[in-house]
N, C-alpha and C positions, 0 to 999 in steps of 0.2 A: 223530667221537666227541667230545663235550664232556667235558673233564676237570675235576674239582673236587677241591680239597684239603680234607680235614677236619682235625681237631685234631692237634696235634703229639704224638708219643710222645717222652718224655724217655728216650732210649735211645742207647747207644753200641755200635758194632760194631767188633770187632777182626778184623784179617785176618792170616792166618798163612802161614808157610812151614813145610812139613812135611819134615823131612830124615831119610831112612832111615839106620839104622846101617850102617856099612861093616864087613864081616867081614874081620878080619886087618889088617895094617899097609898103609898106602897109600904106595907107593914112587914113584908118578908125580910129577914136578915140577909138572905142570899138571893142574888139575881142571876138568872141564866138567860143570856141573849142567844137566840137561835138565828144564825146569820147565813142566809143563802148568798152565794157570791157569783160574780160574773166572770171571774178569771181563775183558772185552776191554780191551786197553791204551789204547783211545781214550777210555775212561770217566774223567772227572776224579775224582781222589780214590781211586777203587777200582782202576782199571787202571793208572794212572800210577805207582803206588807200586812195583810190581815192576820196572818199567823203571829207576826211580831206584835201587832196591836193586842191580840188576844192574850199573849204571854205577859205583856207589860200591864195590861188592865188587871189581870188576876193578881199579879205581884203587888201592884200599887194599892189595890183594894183589900189586900190581906186575904184574898181568896173569896171575898163576898160577891164579886162580880166575875162571872165566867162567860166566855164567848165560845159557842159551839159552831164551828164552821161547816157548812154543807157545800160540797163541790158543785160546780155548775150543773143544773138540771136534776140534782139529787133531791132537792126539796122544791125549788122554784126555778123556772127557766129564767135566764139572764134578763131578757127584755120585760119580764113580768115582775121584777123585784120591786120597783117603785110602787106599783099598784098594790102589791101584797103587803108592803109595810104600811102604806097609807090606810088600807082597809083593816089593819090589825091582824091579818092572817099570820104574819110573822112580826116580831118586834124590832128587827133590825135587818139591814142588808148592805152589801158592799158592791159597788159598781161605778160606772163613770156617767156623768151627766149627759154625755153625748148620745147615750142609748135612748134618751128621752126626747131627742130632736124632733121626732114626729109629733110629740105631744106639746112641746114648748120650744119654739125656735131659739129662744135665748139660751137654751141649754148648751148650744155649741160653743158659746163664749166661756163656758166653765169646764171645758174639756180640752180641745185642741184647736188652736187658732193658727192657720197657715201664715207663716212669716210674722207671727206674733211675738210676745215677750219671752225671754228665757225664763227658766224656772225661778231664779231669785227675784226677778222683777214681778213675776206673776204672784208669787207668795206675798211680796210686799204690798201689792194691790189688794190681795184678799184680806190680809191681817191689819194693815196700817192705812189702807185707802178705804174706799167704800165697797170693795168687791164682796167681802163676806156678807154684808148687809143685803146687797143686791141679790146675792146667791140665794139667801133664805127667802127673800121677797118673791123670787121667781116661783118657788114651790107654793108659798102662801097664796099668791095671786092665781096660781093654777088650780087651787082648791085641794092641794095635797096635804094630808095630815102627817107631816114629817118634820124632823129637825135634821139639818144637813151639817156634817162635819168633814173637813178635808183630812184624809188619812195619809195621803202620799202624793208624790208628783214625780214624773219622769222627764228626762231631757228631750230635746227635739228628735223627731222621728224621721225615718226615710219615707219617701212618698209612694213606694210601690215595688211589687215583685211581678215580673212579666216573663212570658215564655221566650220572647225575643228582645234584644236590645232596642230601646226606644231612642231613635235619633232625630225624630221630628214629631211635632204635635199632631200632624196629620195622621200619624199611625194610630192615634187614640180613637179616632172617629169610628163609631160602630162597635167598639169594644165593650164587653160586659165586665164590670169590675166591682169588687167589694170596696166601698169607700165610706168615709166617716165624716159627718158633720159638715162644716163649711167647706172643707176640701172637696167633699163630694159634689157640692154645688158648682165649684170651679170646674171639676172634671166634666160635669154635665154640659157646661158651656162649650167644652171642647168636643162634644159629640159622644161622650161616654155614657152608657146606661149603667147607673150605679145602684147598688143594693147594700143594705147593712146586715151583716151576719155576725153572730157571736163568734169569738175566737175559735172555739172548738169545732165549728162547722165550716171554717174557711178551706182547709186542705181537702176535705171530702168533696166540696163544691168544685174545687179546681180539678180534682181527679175525674169527676163525672162530666166536666165540661160545662157545668152550670154557669161558671164565670170564667173569664179569660185571664184575669189578673186580680191582684189584691194588695191592699196595704193593711197593716195591723199595728206594728210597733217598731222598735229598733231591732237590728239583726240578732242581738243576744237573746231577745225574747222570741222573735219569729222562728228561730231555728228549732 
């Protein structure tokens, strides 16, 4: 399959740890957080972050807080992480808000925004503007029993991988493509049938012909 990159999307993506509320006081001296993740730890940028967070958390807590990471689908499927944390099935999770776009439309604004702010601007909005407050309110208003914390962010992504070079928007009409969030809605207006798949399911879907093209992340991660 010949892969071609088309124009860049100026978009940033934030990745999150979702921590459930704990009912009542915690008396245990040591805490183990079982964390299902949406991105394999072998992925640079996406998966490495949670491993780094786990190491730092254990070091800074003097070993009293440990994070046990479960690779995608080993404990909870990627798209089920939010519900699993909210219900108390697991006490933490690591994913991107864009995966909840079907549940909360505002989630797209906290993941990847086509032609949106670069990473430093986005983080400034989250931490020094009203972004962080709005982020938590989205989950609260949605009825989810979680606390959200930004764990990492990546730079702008490419907009897709295709079997053939795309030289005209007319070529997109009728195409089946894995696409994410607000970008997916843009592609739909161009006649593309979009679907959202976890990262680990994208290449098998391309091989089977279930989709014709896909976007995921930047080339270093996509390869």
